[in-house]
Backbone bond lengths (Angstrom), bond angles and torsions (degrees), N, CA, C in turn:
res aa  C-N    CA-C-N  psi(-1)  N-CA   C-N-CA  omega(-1)  CA-C   N-CA-C  phi
1 M - - - 1.453 - - 1.490 110.49 -
2 S 1.380 116.00 138.16 1.477 121.75 -179.48 1.471 109.07 -71.47
3 G 1.335 116.44 164.72 1.454 122.53 -176.74 1.500 109.58 -62.53
4 L 1.338 120.12 -40.11 1.468 120.03 -176.88 1.526 109.80 -70.58
5 A 1.319 117.78 -39.70 1.426 119.77 178.72 1.503 111.98 -66.79
6 E 1.279 119.67 -40.84 1.486 126.26 176.79 1.467 108.61 -62.25
7 R 1.275 121.21 -45.46 1.467 125.18 179.13 1.659 109.40 -60.97
8 L 1.303 113.42 -46.09 1.444 119.42 -178.37 1.586 109.92 -63.03
9 W 1.353 113.54 -45.33 1.476 118.11 177.60 1.535 111.24 -59.86
10 T 1.371 119.04 -43.96 1.413 121.98 -179.43 1.496 110.37 -66.15
11 D 1.327 121.86 -38.56 1.371 124.59 178.10 1.504 111.97 -66.00
12 L 1.319 121.78 -33.94 1.412 124.92 176.70 1.468 117.05 -82.16
13 A 1.361 116.61 -45.92 1.462 122.84 -177.50 1.574 113.88 -91.84
14 G 1.314 118.74 -24.11 1.434 121.92 -178.73 1.533 112.04 85.27
15 G 1.255 112.27 -173.55 1.467 119.49 -179.39 1.486 119.32 105.06
16 R 1.337 114.17 5.67 1.506 117.97 178.54 1.506 106.01 -75.93
17 K 1.366 116.37 131.10 1.431 124.64 179.71 1.460 109.96 -106.19
18 I 1.427 114.52 136.52 1.487 122.16 -177.13 1.558 104.08 -134.07
19 E 1.283 115.73 128.29 1.463 123.08 171.66 1.495 109.19 -88.37
20 I 1.344 120.51 125.76 1.391 122.20 179.69 1.521 113.73 -137.19
21 A 1.319 119.84 168.35 1.389 125.20 173.20 1.499 109.32 -89.46
22 C 1.357 118.99 151.97 1.432 116.24 179.71 1.569 106.48 -154.53
23 L 1.333 114.26 163.17 1.387 125.48 -179.35 1.503 107.99 -105.99
24 V 1.313 125.27 124.33 1.429 128.07 -175.21 1.589 106.77 -116.95
25 D 1.326 115.26 124.31 1.413 121.45 178.49 1.536 109.79 -122.33
26 L 1.367 117.18 117.33 1.404 124.60 -178.06 1.546 110.73 -118.13
27 E 1.297 118.84 137.84 1.462 123.75 177.23 1.463 109.48 -145.85
28 K 1.323 115.70 135.39 1.469 125.10 175.10 1.598 107.64 -134.91
29 T 1.259 112.86 82.26 1.516 119.37 -179.40 1.478 109.49 -129.67
30 A 1.310 117.23 177.43 1.471 121.45 173.99 1.496 111.37 -66.82
31 E 1.361 118.97 -29.77 1.445 123.47 -178.26 1.530 112.47 -78.38
32 S 1.302 115.31 -36.23 1.523 119.97 -172.62 1.552 111.73 -153.06
33 F 1.318 112.03 142.72 1.492 118.48 176.57 1.505 104.84 -130.53
34 H 1.283 121.29 93.51 1.470 122.92 -177.72 1.497 114.36 -144.16
35 A 1.319 110.73 166.69 1.502 121.95 175.53 1.496 104.92 -141.44
36 Y 1.351 121.40 108.70 1.372 128.73 -176.89 1.539 108.70 -110.88
37 T 1.307 116.58 135.62 1.534 118.34 169.31 1.437 106.97 -126.11
38 V 1.325 114.75 133.54 1.477 122.55 -179.80 1.503 107.24 -120.62
39 P 1.399 115.01 107.89 1.454 119.28 179.12 1.460 111.67 -72.35
40 E 1.335 114.67 148.60 1.479 122.24 179.81 1.547 110.11 -108.54
41 G 1.351 114.42 122.87 1.449 121.79 174.00 1.501 114.12 81.52
42 I 1.272 120.95 17.57 1.534 122.41 177.14 1.471 106.68 -152.98
43 D 1.330 112.84 147.87 1.515 119.78 171.23 1.483 109.34 -97.96
44 I 1.362 115.99 131.26 1.445 123.82 176.16 1.463 110.53 -85.49
45 G 1.280 122.34 124.97 1.469 123.73 -179.46 1.442 112.38 -112.84
46 P 1.419 120.16 176.13 1.429 125.85 176.31 1.476 112.74 -54.73
47 G 1.422 117.00 126.69 1.375 120.94 176.22 1.530 115.94 93.90
48 D 1.378 116.39 -12.73 1.465 120.70 178.94 1.563 109.83 -68.48
49 I 1.271 114.52 152.74 1.484 118.55 173.89 1.512 109.77 -120.35
50 M 1.349 116.01 136.83 1.461 119.24 -178.10 1.478 107.77 -121.94
51 L 1.321 122.56 121.24 1.432 127.85 179.47 1.513 107.53 -110.22
52 I 1.382 114.95 120.23 1.442 120.86 179.95 1.497 111.74 -88.26
53 H 1.265 122.49 130.45 1.498 126.78 -177.94 1.558 108.98 -93.49
54 D 1.308 114.87 143.79 1.481 125.43 174.21 1.570 108.70 56.67
55 M 1.266 118.09 49.89 1.447 122.88 178.58 1.564 111.56 -79.79
56 T 1.255 115.34 140.55 1.474 119.21 175.37 1.503 110.47 -60.85
57 D 1.290 116.96 142.41 1.449 118.77 -179.37 1.581 114.23 -104.72
58 R 1.373 113.86 1.11 1.448 117.12 -178.15 1.537 110.19 -145.86
59 L 1.304 113.76 134.03 1.477 121.16 174.48 1.469 106.90 -142.92
60 D 1.307 120.71 112.45 1.468 123.69 179.66 1.491 112.82 -75.00
61 F 1.329 115.52 156.85 1.464 120.18 178.47 1.484 112.24 -59.49
62 G 1.338 116.34 136.76 1.502 125.45 -174.11 1.514 114.15 85.66
63 E 1.321 118.48 5.15 1.472 116.49 -178.25 1.597 108.76 -107.88
64 R 1.341 109.37 154.47 1.435 118.67 173.80 1.487 110.67 -136.14
65 S 1.323 116.80 138.23 1.430 118.72 -175.83 1.574 109.66 -137.85
66 A 1.266 118.64 136.56 1.399 124.29 175.40 1.593 111.42 -133.18
67 F 1.280 115.96 129.09 1.448 116.03 -177.02 1.478 109.45 -151.04
68 E 1.305 118.57 162.64 1.472 125.45 170.88 1.428 112.13 -89.08
69 G 1.356 120.52 134.68 1.475 122.53 -179.97 1.544 111.37 -140.80
70 R 1.258 113.34 -169.63 1.482 121.05 176.77 1.535 108.86 -118.20
71 A 1.255 115.79 153.17 1.440 123.78 -179.28 1.512 112.89 -150.13
72 T 1.295 118.60 149.28 1.359 125.35 172.02 1.554 113.62 -104.90
73 V 1.241 116.60 124.08 1.467 120.28 -177.52 1.584 107.73 -107.25
74 V 1.346 116.32 124.81 1.473 124.42 176.85 1.500 105.35 -103.26
75 Q 1.345 114.77 103.75 1.393 117.83 -179.36 1.576 119.18 -73.77
76 A 1.237 120.54 134.65 1.439 124.67 179.40 1.479 109.27 -75.28
77 G 1.272 120.89 148.12 1.484 123.41 174.99 1.541 109.61 -90.74
78 F 1.313 114.68 -171.99 1.459 121.51 -173.70 1.507 106.10 -58.30
79 F 1.313 119.48 -51.91 1.462 121.20 -176.69 1.563 114.68 -58.48
80 G 1.326 114.96 -45.63 1.417 121.01 172.01 1.418 118.43 -55.20
81 R 1.348 114.48 -43.37 1.470 118.52 177.50 1.524 111.73 -65.06
82 I 1.261 118.68 -47.70 1.458 123.93 178.89 1.504 110.18 -59.00
83 W 1.332 119.53 -46.66 1.465 125.61 177.09 1.553 112.26 -56.19
84 T 1.349 115.22 -43.72 1.495 120.51 -178.59 1.565 108.87 -70.37
85 Q 1.280 116.85 -40.33 1.483 118.54 -178.92 1.521 110.71 -67.17
86 M 1.364 115.52 -43.50 1.474 121.05 179.29 1.558 112.00 -61.91
87 S 1.319 113.89 -49.49 1.496 119.46 -173.65 1.553 107.38 -70.46
88 S 1.289 121.62 -28.21 1.484 122.85 177.64 1.464 110.54 -64.59
89 I 1.410 116.04 -40.38 1.507 119.00 177.46 1.486 110.70 -59.77
90 F 1.316 119.10 -41.41 1.497 121.17 179.36 1.484 113.21 -69.88
91 E 1.323 116.64 -34.87 1.441 119.19 175.59 1.570 111.37 -69.87
92 L 1.242 121.85 -34.99 1.449 125.76 176.38 1.495 110.01 -63.64
93 T 1.371 118.97 -41.26 1.434 121.68 -178.24 1.571 110.07 -68.98
94 E 1.330 116.84 -24.54 1.419 119.78 176.40 1.551 111.72 -65.35
95 L 1.402 112.09 -36.00 1.495 115.80 178.11 1.571 109.50 -66.95
96 Y 1.280 117.58 -32.11 1.470 119.83 -179.72 1.506 107.45 -63.79
97 E 1.351 114.26 -43.36 1.504 119.48 -175.73 1.526 110.00 -60.40
98 V 1.311 115.19 -44.80 1.466 120.95 -173.56 1.586 107.95 -73.67
99 G 1.299 114.88 -40.29 1.458 120.03 -173.27 1.507 115.11 -69.63
100 F 1.394 116.91 -22.84 1.447 118.09 -170.22 1.617 110.40 -121.96
101 Q 1.294 116.81 29.97 1.398 123.29 177.63 1.527 106.65 -76.04
102 P 1.360 118.71 131.80 1.466 118.12 174.24 1.490 111.17 -69.08
103 K 1.407 113.52 150.06 1.469 119.53 175.81 1.510 112.03 -70.61
104 D 1.249 123.99 145.41 1.420 124.66 177.71 1.558 108.96 -94.36
């Protein structure tokens, strides 16, 4: 496949992998239970996948940890982004259905 055709296919189908630095913030306390990852130098879009490397496997209750790490981002293509956006609309309407059911 030529360079232009390969680039076009990657833009449409996705699968481009990029290694980046990221900031990982973990907390397991009574106030908050979260795991945030902030990528550096790239915008994460709908359908993108982010895999964090060398992640801690244990955090005891009451602890908070923040560290810099590495991650691999697999970027979605045009079709993946459209599919993610469309399916998220239908998932959101499912919440409306559940949230506004009359009591029996």
